N, C-alpha and C positions, 0 to 999 in steps of 0.2 A: 653565340657566345658574345658578340659583341653588342647585340641589342640589351642582353642582360646586364653587361657591365654598364652600358649607356644608361639603361633604367636604375640601378644602383646609384651612379654617380648624380642621376639627377634627384632622388629621393634624399641621398645626403646632403644636397644643397640646401634642402627644407627640413632639418633635422627634428626641429621642435615639433612641426606639423605631421610629419612623419610617425614620430614616436607616440603623439598622441592618437593617432590614426591606428597604429597597429596595436596600443594598448587597450584601446577601447574594443577593438575587434576581438582581441584574445581574451578579453573577459566575459564578452558575450558567448564566443565559440566555446569557452570551457563550461558554462552554464548548460549551453544546449548538448554538447558531448555527453555531460553527465547525465542529463535526463534521458538523451536518446539510448545510452548504454543500458539504463534501468528500465526502459520501455523495451528495449530488444530481449532483455532477460526476462520478461514477463511475457512478452509474446511468443517467445520459444520454449516455453515452459513444456516439458515432454517431448520435445522435438528431437531428443537422443535416440527416440524410438523410430525407426525406418518406417516410411509411409504412414506416418501417426493421422493423417486425414483419414485413413481407412480403419483406423482402430477405436472401437466402440466398446462401452459397457451397457448391459441390458438394465433398464430402468424399470420401476412400477408405478404405474399413474393410478390415481383412485378417480373413480368417476365423479364423486361428489365433491371432495376437497380440493382435487385436480393437485395434490401434494405429490411430488415425485421422490423415489428414494431407490438407490442403489439395490436391485434385488436379483440374484440369479435363479436359472432354473434347472431343475433336477428331473430326469426322466420320471422319477416316481411321482412328482407332482401332478402328472397328467394334463399339462396345459396344452391346450390344441386348438388351433393350430400353433406348431412352436415356431418361433422366428429362427431359433439356433440351428434348424433344419431346413432353412430357406438355401437355395441353389448359390445365392449371393454371398453366403458366409463360406469362408476360406478355412480358417482354423478357429477353434474354441477350447478356452480353458476355463477350467472352472476354480473358483478361488474361495478361501475363507481367510478374512483378514482381520486382525483387531490389532489397535494400537496402545490396548492396556493389557497385553497379555503378559505372562511371567514364566520365567525359565528358573531352575535350582541348579546351583553348581556348588560343590563342598558345601552342602547343606545351607546355602545362603539363597535367598530369592532374589531376583532382578526383573525389573519392570522392562518389558522390551515391547516394540511393534513387530508383530510375528505376520507372516503369510504363508500359508498352505497352499501349494499350488500342484498344478501337473507339470508334465514336461513340456506340455505347449507353450505354456508361460513364458519361457524363456526364448521360444522361437518368436513370440510378438514382442516382448519387453527385453533386448538383449542387456542386461545389467553387465557392467564391465567387472571381469574377475582378475583379480590381483595376484592369487596363487591358488592353486587345487591339486588335489591327489587323485582327481577323475577325469577322463575323457568326456564322459557324458553325465550331467548332472541331474539330480532329482529321480532318477532311474530306480535308485535304491530307496525304498521307504525309511531307510534309517539313516540317510544322509541328511545334513544340514549344512546351510551356507549364511555366515554372518558377515555383517558389516565390520568395516577396519574399526569403526568407534567402539563397537559392542566388545570385539576382540581385545581392545587396550583395555577397557573397564574391567572385564570378567577376568583375563588372563595374563593382563601385563605385557611385559616384553617377551613371555614365552611365546613358542610358536602353537597357534590354535588348531592346525591340522592335526587330527589324531584325538582331540580333546572330546570329552562326553559332556552332554547337555540333556537334562531331564525337562520335558516339557510340561505345561500345565495339562496335559491330558495323560501325566504319569508315564510317559515312553521316552525311552533313551534313545537319543540321536546321537551321531557322530559328525564334528565339524570336518567338513572335506573341501572345503573353499572358503575364500576371503573375499567378498565384493568390494570393489572401491566406489567412488562418485560417479554418477554419470557427466556428460560435458555440458547438458544444460540442467534447469532446476526440474526435480521430479514430484508430482504434485501427490503421488500416493507411495510415500516413503516407507521404509519397514528396515528392521535391524536383522531379524532373523527369516530365512527362507527353507520352509522345510515340504517334504511330500504330504499332499493330502491324504495320501494311503498310509500314512504312519499312525493314523489313528482315526476312530470314526468321527469325523468333523461333521459329517452330513446330520449327525443326531443333536449335535450341542452347539452348533453356530449355524448363521444365516450366510448363503453362498452368494457369490459375486460371479458374474459371467462376463469374461472379456474376450471379444472377438474380433477378429480382423477379416475385413470383407475383400471380395475378390476386386481388381482394377476394374473401374467402369461403374461401380457400384458406390452408392451413399446411403447414410442411416436414412436421411429424407425419402428416397425412393423406396428402399425395403419397407419403412414404416407404414407406407401407403397399404399395405397388404394386410396390415395387423391393426388397423386403427377401432376395430369393434371393440368395446368392453364386455368382459365375461366374468362370471362368478367363478370365483375359486374358494376352496375349503378355508375356514379358519379366519375368513373375512367377510364382514358385514356388509361393504359396498363392493359395486362390480369393479374390475379392475382390467388393465390391460399392459402388457411386457412390451416394450419397444427399445429401439437402439438409441443410444446418447453416446454422440461422438466425444471423444477424450479431449480434444482440443477446447470443445465448448464447456465441458464439465468445469474447466478450471475456473473459468470466470462465471459461473452458474452459483451463487450462495443459497439458492432455494433448493437444491437437490439435497437430499437427507442421505448422508452417508453413515453416520455414527461412528465416525474417525475423526476425532479431535486433532491428529497430525496432519492430517490432509491439508495442502496448501491450497487456498481459496484466493484469488485474484479479484480486485474489483476495477473493472473496466471504466468506471465514470473517473474513478481516482486517476487512472492512465490516462484518460482523454483530458482531465484537468491541468496535468503535468505537461503533457504536449502544448496546452494552450498557453501555459505561462512560458515554456522553453521557445515557442515561435516568437512570443511579444518580446521576450530579452533579446532574440536576435533580430528582430526588426529594429530595435532600438540601435544594437551594434551596427546595423546595416545603414540605416539613416545618418547614422552619425559617420560611418565610413565614407558613406558617398558625398555628405555634406563636406566634410573635411578635405576631400579629396578634389572637391571642385573649386576650394580654395585654392590649393595647390596648383590647379589648373589655371585659375584666373591669374595667379602671380605669374604663370608661365605663358600668358596671352602672347607677349613678344615672340617667343620660341615657337609657337604652333602657326603664328601669322607667317613667320618667315619660312618656316618649313613649306608651307603651302605655296609661298612665292616661289619658291626653289625647286617646286614640282614633286612634294611629298602627295602619292596617292592614298587612296582610302584603305587599301591593305596595310600600307606601312604605319599610317596613323592608329589603325586599330591593334596590330602587333605590338606598339610602343606601349599604348595604354592598357593592354591585356597584360603584358610582362611587367610593367610597375605594378599593376594590383596583384599579379602572381608572386612578385617577390614580397610584397607588405604581408600577403596571406600566408606565404610560407613560413614567415618569422611570427605571426600571429599565431598560426597554428601550431608551431614548436613550444610557444609560451603558454598556450592553452595547455596543451599537453603537461607541460611544467607544474601549471598550477593545479592540474587535476591529481598528478602524483604526488605532489606535495601536500595537497589538501585531501587526502584521503581519510586521513584522521578527523579531520573536520566533517567528511561528507558522513561517515560512519556515527559520528556522536551528534553533531547539531543538526543534520538533515536526516538522522536516521535513516539512511539509504545504504545497503549493503550490496555493492555492485559486483559482480564476478567478471573476471577479464575473459574476453572473447576476442582473442587476436585477430581472427579472420574480419569479423565485423568491424573492430576498430581501425584495421588497416583499411577497410573498404571504404567505410566513413570518412577517414582523413583524406584518402585520395580523392573522392568524391567533391570533397570541400575543397582541397586545395585546387582543383581544376575548375569547377563548376562557381564558385564563388566569385573570382576574378572576373569571370564573363558578366556575372550579374552585376557587379559594380563597375565594370566598365562600361556598360551600355549607355547610360544616361551622358556621362562626359562625352563618349564618343560621338552621339546623335549632336550633341550641342555645339562641339567643334568641328566634327568633321564637315558639317552641312551649311557652315557660315563662311563666308568669302575671307580671303586673308585681311582685307580692308577692315571688316567686321570685327576680327580677332584682335587687331592692331588697335582699333578704337576702344576696346574694353580694357586697355592697360589703364590701372588707376580707375577703374569706374565700376559700379556695380552692376548695371543694366539686368537682364532677365535672369542671371544668374543669381541675382540678391533675391529676387522672387523665390526663385526654386529654395535655395538656402532656407529661406524663410518658411515655406511649406514643410520641407524636412525637418526643421528644428522644432516646429508646432507639433508634427506629428509624433517627433521623440517625447517631447513634453506629455502630449495627450496619453501615449502608453505607459510612460513613467508615473505619470498622477493615477492612472488606474491602477497599474500594480501596486502602488504605495496605497490608496485607499482600501483594495482588496486586502493586500496584507494586515493594514490596521484594523479592518473588520472582522478578519478571520480571528485575530488574537482577541479581539473584543467577544465573539461568538465562542471561541473555545473556553475563554474564562467565565463567560455565562453559564455554560455547560457544567463546567466543573465545580462552580460555585452555589449551584442548583442542590436545594435539599435533596439527598439520596433517599431518605425514609428510613434509615437504619445506621448504625453506628459503624465505624471502620477503625478507628484508632485501637492499636494493642492487640489486633485480631490477625492471628495466622491461619491462613489456608495451606493443608497438606494434600497433594494430589493423591487419589486412591490407589491402594494395592488392592488389583482385582483378584476375584477367587479364582480357583481352578476350573476350567473348562469342561472337563469329563467327570466322569463317576468314581475316579481312582479315589477310595476312602482316606488312603495314606496322604495325599496329597491335600485332602481337605482337613485333615486331621492337623497337618502341618500347618496349614493356614491359619485355622481357627485358633490354634495355639498361640501364634504369633500376635493375632489380634486381641486376644484375651490378656496376653502379657503384657501389650503396649497400652490396654486400657488401665490395666491395674496401675501400671507406672505413672499414668496421667493423674488418676485418681489420688494417688499417694504422693503428690507432689504439689499441695496447696500453696507452697511459699513461692512456687514460680507459675503454676498452671491454677488459674481462675475456674475457668469451665471449659470442658470439650464436647463438641457433638459431631456425630458422624452424618453428616450433610454436606453437600457441595457449594454452599455459599450462594448468594443471590444473583452473582453475575454467570456461575457455569449453570447449565441445564441438564439436568439427567434426564433423557427422554426427550419427547418432541411434544408438540401439540396434541390435544386430544379436542374431539368435538362433543359440544355439550349443548343442553338446552334444557329449559323447564315446560311443564305441560302447556300446550297451546302455542308455544313459540317455535321459531326457527333454529337449526342447527346453527352454532357459530364456533369458530375457532379458539380456543383457550389455551395457554400456556401451562405447564405443570411442574412441580419442582416437590423434591423430597423436604421434609421438615422435620421437627419434634420440638418438644419443650425446651430442650438446651439452646436448639439454634436459634429460635425466636430470643431466647434470654441473652444470648451473647451479642446478638444483633440489635438488643435493645426495643424490639418490636411489641408492640400493645395491641390488645384488642379494640377497636371503636366501637364494635357492637358483638354481643355474645360473648364467647371465651376462647381461649388459645389450648394447646395441648396440654395433658395433664398425664405424666408417665403412668401414675397409679390408676388411671380408669381407662386410658386410651391404649389401642393396640394396632397394629398394621392391618389386621383383619377386618376391623370395623369398617363399614362404609359412610365414613365420615370425612369432611374436607373443611379447610379455611379458606376463604378467598379474599382478594383485594377489592377495593372500590370500583375500579374498572370492571372486573368482572361482574360485579352485582349490577352495574348499569348495562353491561352489554347483556347480562342474561335478562335482564327486565325483572329481577327479584326486588319485591317489596317487604315481604316477610320472611326471614330465613328460616323461622320455626315452623313455618307451615308449607314452605316451597322447597320439594325436592330436586335436584340438579340431576338429569339424564344424561349418562356419558356413554360414548361408543363403546368403550371397553373398560376393563378393569384396571386401576392404576396399580395394584400389587398382587401379584400372582404367589400361590405357594401350592404345594401337592395338596393342602386340604381345601384349596378354593375351588368353589363351583363354579364353572364358566356362565356368564349370563350375557345373553346378547345386547341387552340396554341396561346395566345397572343403575339403581338409584341411590344418591349420595346425599347425605344430609348435612346442611351447611352448619356448622357449630359457631363459626366466629368470623368476623370481617376485620381486615386490617388495612391501615393508609396504603396508599398506593406508595411503590418504591421502585427504586431504579433497577432494572434487570438487563437493560440493553440500552444501545446507544439512544441519547435523550432525544436526537433527532425525530426517531420514531415514536415519542411519545411513551407514556406508562402503558405497560402491557397487562393485559387482563391476565391473571395468574389464579391457579387453584393449587393449593399446598395440600399434599397428603401425608399421613404419618408414617413413618418408618425410621425406627431407633437404632436398630442395630446393623453393623456390616460396613467396612472400612472400604467397600466397593463403591459408596457413595462418595469419599472424601471424606476430611476431617477438618472442623473449625476448631481452633484454639484461641481462646481468650487468655491473654498472658499478664501477669502483674506489671504494671507501667514501668516501675523503675528498675526492672530486671528483665530487659529485653534482652540482652545478648546472653545472658545466664540461661534463659529459657530455650532460646535458639540451640544454645549448645548441648542442652539436655536433651532437647528432641532430636538432634542429630545423633546423640548418643544411643538413645533407646533405638532408634530406628535403624543405625547401622550394625546393631547387635544381630539383627534379622535380616537385612536386606543389604544388598551389596552397592546398590545405587546411592548416589549422593541424596541427603533429604531435599525431595522435590516440593518447597515451600516458596509461600509468596505472603506477602502483607496483604490484606484485603483491600487496603487504601491503593497499593500498587495495582491490584488487579482490576479495579474500577478505572483507575487511568488508563489501563491498557487497552480499553475500549475505543478509546480516543487516540490510539496511536497514529492512524492515519490522518487524522484532523492535525496533530502535531507536525506530522511531516508535511503536509501542505503549508501550514502556517511557516515553519522553518524555511521551506524553500521559497515559497512566495516573500516573505521579509527579507531573505539573502538577496534574491534578485531583484527585490524593489530597491535595496541599497546599491547595488551594483548598477542598475539602470539610472539612478540618481548620479552616481559618479561618471558613468559614461556621458549623460547628458550634460554634467556640468563641465567635462572636459570639452565636449564639443561647443558648448557657449563659449568656454574660454577660447577656442582657436577661431571662432567666427568673430567673437568681438575683437581679439588681438588684430585680427586681418582688417575689420571695419575701422577701428582706432588708426591704425598704422596707415589706413588710405586717407584718413581725414586728419591727419597732424598738421596738415598745411591749413586745411580750414579751420582748426583749432587756434592755429598759432593766429592767424589773420583776426578771427574773431576777439583773441584776448588783446592783440594790439589795439583794435579797435573799442576796448573797453569791456569786453565780455566778463562777468564774475564768474568765479569758481560754480556757483549755483547755476548759472545759465549753461555751462559746459555740461553739468551733470544731468541737467535735464535734455539735453540735446541728444546725449549720448545713452541715457538710461529710458527713456520713454519707449524706444524703439522695441527693446527687449521685453519690457514691461506689457507692451499692448500684446506680443506674440503669445507670452506667458499667460495673458489675461484671455486671449481666444483658446488656448489649450485648456484652461479651467473651464470656459464655457461648454466645451464639447466633451472633455474628459469626465467630469462631474456627473452629469445626467447618464453618460454610458456606463460608468461604474456602479451607479445606484441601479440601472437597469439590469445589468450584468449580476448583482448580489441578489436583487428580488427576484429575478428568474432562477437562480441557482437555488434559493431557500423557500421556494414557493411549498415545498413538500415537507419542511422541517415541522415538526409538531411543536418544538421549543426553540424560538429564536430570539436573538438580541435584535433592539430596536436599532435602525441605522441613524443614529445620532448625529447632528449638525458638526459635533467637535472632531468627528472622523475625518471629514472633508476639510477642516480648519486646519487639523495637523498635518494632514498630507501637503495641502496648499503651501504651509508654512515650511515644512521639512523639505519638500523638493524645491520649491522656491528659494529658500533661505541658503541652503549648499550651494545651488548653482549660481544665485545672483552675487554670492560672496566673491566668486572670481571674476565677475562682470565689475563689482564695485572698487576690486583692487587695480584692475586696469585702468578705469575712469580716473580714479582718485590720482593714478599715476600720469595720466595724460594731462589731467587738470593742473597740475603741479609743475609740467614741464615747462622750460624757458622758452618762449616762443622765437627769440633771437636765435637759440642754436639751431632750433629746426630748420629755419629758413635760410641759415648759412649752410646747414648741411646740404639742403636741396641745391 
């Protein structure tokens, strides 16, 4: 207790330096804790599942394209050898999942994400249950489990237990339980859980297989036995089925799942955030150590006398550690105050929603509290513990080696701060470059409405109800020209219905091409025109024709020179119907070519695209062009006609906002980098203020003598300003090329990237140096105006 009180008294003697030290550390800790909480949330996705490292999905891999997609195995498929029968498999669950399913309650349709599973699913994935009327769930095929959110939407404040729901397969199920939210993020969320025996899902839906392996086995070890590709019916190329770990699936954006609500992580994004957090932490640490060495040097007499009177190594270490512990404790408290009070800023400006994890927060705080003082006390301990008492006493009022160390730490601070500032400015420049690049289509006054999927089964009453809703909606849209200019059943340019197909022309190699639904109105709404041939015409085209429209990139990729004479051979039909005759390699005629347009993040460039004709069906989604000066009236009208048939809120977005959404992660990185760069500048400015204050106080006597001997104010300015200007110059010489190299390496794979202009570095130098040197100028000006007689008298 005595050592703690001594540490507190000592720190309070130098209140200004202590306050600056604590505030700088608190700001850097707050930034780091925010990022680490977000990273923890990302890295622990699906970790509410016990032994999640042994949980896998089955994935189908194509031998030619190497595309992977979730695909389950059923006994009737006859796939041998079957990996699901491997001795390493402990338990298997067969799933049928859809995030565009529908249910009917009281004659109203509701869009839901559904999962039809067997009883094994809950043994692998223990979904938390809030209330239930059953001891064992999913054993009765007529039982249903709904989420708390779906319960509120459909039943309001009524008790959902015992309520009946009609599924998209036309089966009536009864709600027997309400599920809550897991402790961690769940990458495969759903609103409705029912038994896969409640209807014949095998006939109408693609299965998924979820497995849990025995202890001591991994997906990699089991997959070695099933590496061979095999021929499967209904597939052109040979395939293989293998296990894919659930943990790995979250960060893999290449595996096709056909689930839009599936959560997908970005590992590169996480690594960049970690790098930014480490840099801001280093700025805080260098500043903390630097200012603390000033405190130590001001106490040189104290340490020298203690060593004279027999203070040993342990006592010195305990005192330094305790002082750092006290400052870290206060800084950590302030950091959490900043975090809790800045939650709104984090959610809106940084666009990071961070769930609270008490155990992680507590562990992180305890680790910082006891480990950080050890790190920050190492340098001062070695500096003063292994110097003789005479050396310590001689350092009173002198810089010596500590001045060199302070210069090094300050220079490192500014190198990192400059790098963060340059990266932040370039990130803003790059984001604006992508946002201002011509999209190739119109986005103003265009609304996109999410699709209402048709029923999954063959129940004609369900299909009749669905078709009635679609026809009524279509009539309402056509009969309101004062609000609605045009509408089209298509997903829009950003949304992709289906995945890539493989295509080639005679004599050329197969290549992967994107596919998208289109029709006459969709091109008209988007303002797309043909640069060669023609576009769709509803009066002569139909979805059974083997006709396509391609963009410039697809024409180049396929090697087409004359669209009228060159057919495009695909690996499959683009539109199926009961009248369609399956063809192993259908030949399509290109009727038109359009300019390249943005269908994905511009860093990947313009995607080669094939557009196929499909006019009817809300299952593709809906594009609506509204009258410009009646935006709100049009939205209210759409909401009204939608709510007449559907229980959900109108799921709409403006096309312009949807385009912006593909740059969500870029905006997040720009926001984080910008805010952290500003904080780094403030921390560095506070550090420079402390060091320059100490330096000037140490040289007051020298300044006074110089002024008495006739030194001008300009001479005093040059004497004090040039030292820190040189340090900042060195930081610029090191920081600028490092920043350029980092940006160049990161942007190497970007198809469209902004030029690294000279003004980016100029702004960073002026911004970082300007804010920091304002504090220095203020102190130099104060010192230059001080009366030398008063200073000499005070000494």
